[in-house]
C-alpha positions, 0 to 999 in steps of 0.5 A: 503541425510545427515541432514547437506545437507538438512539443507543447501538445505532449508536455500538456498531455503528460503533465496532468496530475494523474500523469505526473503521478504516474511518471514520477513513480515510473522514473523512480522504478527505473532509477532503482532498477539501474542502481540495483544493477550496479555491481556494488548493490549485491553480494555476487556483483550482479542480478538479472534485469527482471529481479532488479526491476521487480524489487525496485517496483516492489520497493517504490510501490512499498509492497515487500514482495521479493524474489531474492533474500534482501538481507543476504543477496544485497550488499548494505549499499543495496539495502540502502538503495532499497530503503531510499526507494521505500522512503521516496515511494511512501511519501510519494515522489511528488512530495519531494518534487514540490519540496525541491522546487520550493527550495529553488524559489519556483513556484508550484504549478497548478497541476502539481497542486492537484497532483498532491492534493489528490494524494493527501487532501479530500478537498482543495487546499490553498497552501500545498507546501504547508502539506508538504511540510507537515508530511515530511515533519510527521514522517520524520517524528514517527520514524524517529521515534519508532527506531528509537522504541526498537533500538531500546529492545534490539540494542540488547540483542545486537551489536549497537551499530547492526541494532541502530541500522536494523531499527532504522530500516524496520521503522522506515519500512514499517511506517511506510507499509512496505514490509522489507526486512534484512532478515530472511524469516521477516520478523518470525524471530519476534513472535512472542515479543510484545515490544517489537510487535507493538511498535512495529505494528503501531507504525504500520497502523500510523502510516496506513491511516493516511497523512490526511488523518494524522494532520487531522488529529494533530489539528484537533489535539492542538487547535481542538477543531472538528475531527472531519467525516474522513478522519471518523470513517477511516478510525472506525473501519480501521478498528473494526477490521483489526480486531474483526480480522484478528478474530477471524485469523484466531478461529480459523488457525488456533488449531493450526499455526497457533497450536502450541502457543499461550493464549497471549501469544495467539492473540498477539499473532492474530492481531499483528497479522490482522494489521500487516495483512492490509498494508505491510507484509511483516510476518512473524509466523509462516504464512505458507502453512496457513490453511485455506480459510485463514488464507482467504480472510487475508485475501479479503483484508489485502483486498480492502487494504489501507486508508487514502493518503496512505502508503498503502493500496487496495480499495481503501477502507473509506470505499468499504465503509461507504459501500456499507453505508450505501447498502445499509441505507437503501435497505432502510429506504434511503436513497443517499449514503449517510455516515455520521449524520452526513450525506456523502456526495453521489459523485463520490459514491459513483467513484467508490462504486467504479473502484470496487468494480474495477478492481474486481475486474483487474484482479480477475483479468490478472488471476485468469492470465496468471492461471493459464499462462503459469499453471495451465493444466494443473490439477486444482486439488494441488491447492494453487488456486488459493495460492495465485489469488493470494499472491496477486492480491498481495501485489495489488493491495502493496501488502507484501505477504506470500504464501511461497509462490514469489520464489517460484515465479518465472519471468512472466510471472514476476512481469505480471506481479510487477505491473499489478504492484505498479497499479495497486500503488498508483490506484486504478482510477488514477491510472484510468484518468492518466491514460484515458482521454476524458471528455465532458459530455453535455448530451444527456439521453432519456431514462428507461428502467431495467429489472435487477436482482 
């Protein structure tokens, strides 16, 4: 086989939509690692390669887990590099690639269109550039409004340049669901501040429901069209998870970290952490002081994650709703998953089940590997199992909450969490499609039943 032929086959293999996404995120992580390694990025002038890689991955994958304190370890330049990585990772590198390509007057390839459709639209679209422009417009709008609202409050607490910087940083970090903060204790200083909690929490929710929903709602308001099934499912499921999660957190922690707070503050803390646990990773109380029951509630919320087309990870809200719908309809004697008087295609149901099983198996493997490599021989009574489960679920869901274990990770542990963040951000199905060779098989075998249950 000639050299030209091999090169052509290589690029044909690499330029599938899934591999384009995988490659673009990988490239941005490596670039971020290189930039954070530069002397001007850190106060001490140096950072280990593993810590730089961990931080860059956490930023690009909009997770928020950190092994070094963002505000004190990195210089202003280093923090701006992290902020740039958050913005690029939140919007998706493919978004910037398409915009740059269009500015050069070049036509976007079919594979590029498919990659964007997979990120921002549940069905094929005719104008991908239109999607990109709307995504950028909505992002700029919400981040600017969020920064302005935070500045109204923080302008009275910090010098104006500092207040402006903090407002912009947290607005971007919140809307991109990253959870990074220059404050060493996240937002603990604003635990009872309704204004800050509502603004940051609102940005997290808007960023977590996905650009598909935001664009759909915008079209509904401006044109009066019908709201899609996807939007209905996302909004209803998100609302149920926020208030259901808040209630469970209040029940489990009212005698612990919430003790001594007023009822209003208890509600505020519970709702905020129910919101941030699925996508962002900001915190107003010390998560490591929560009891096992509350930590397990947070693990469930982190495993579910955000919605498709958003910046978050997890199995996604729509998958949870679809699986519940399937179970309910099967219990009622119906074979299909019906939601809001619409039947969901069986292929979509199969993908949803595959994602759930794959996510469970992946986390089980990572958890087992972590227990063997990091905590082998440690008695279970020391309570490290829930901490490890919490940490890897936070990484997989690209959340960023920590029960205190991140700072204690050794090199192998950091690498393992780094890989988990990367897989969680791209999604298991995207990773599988990118790495596996798929072939359509026309052959069908005879059916035979087995007993289940």
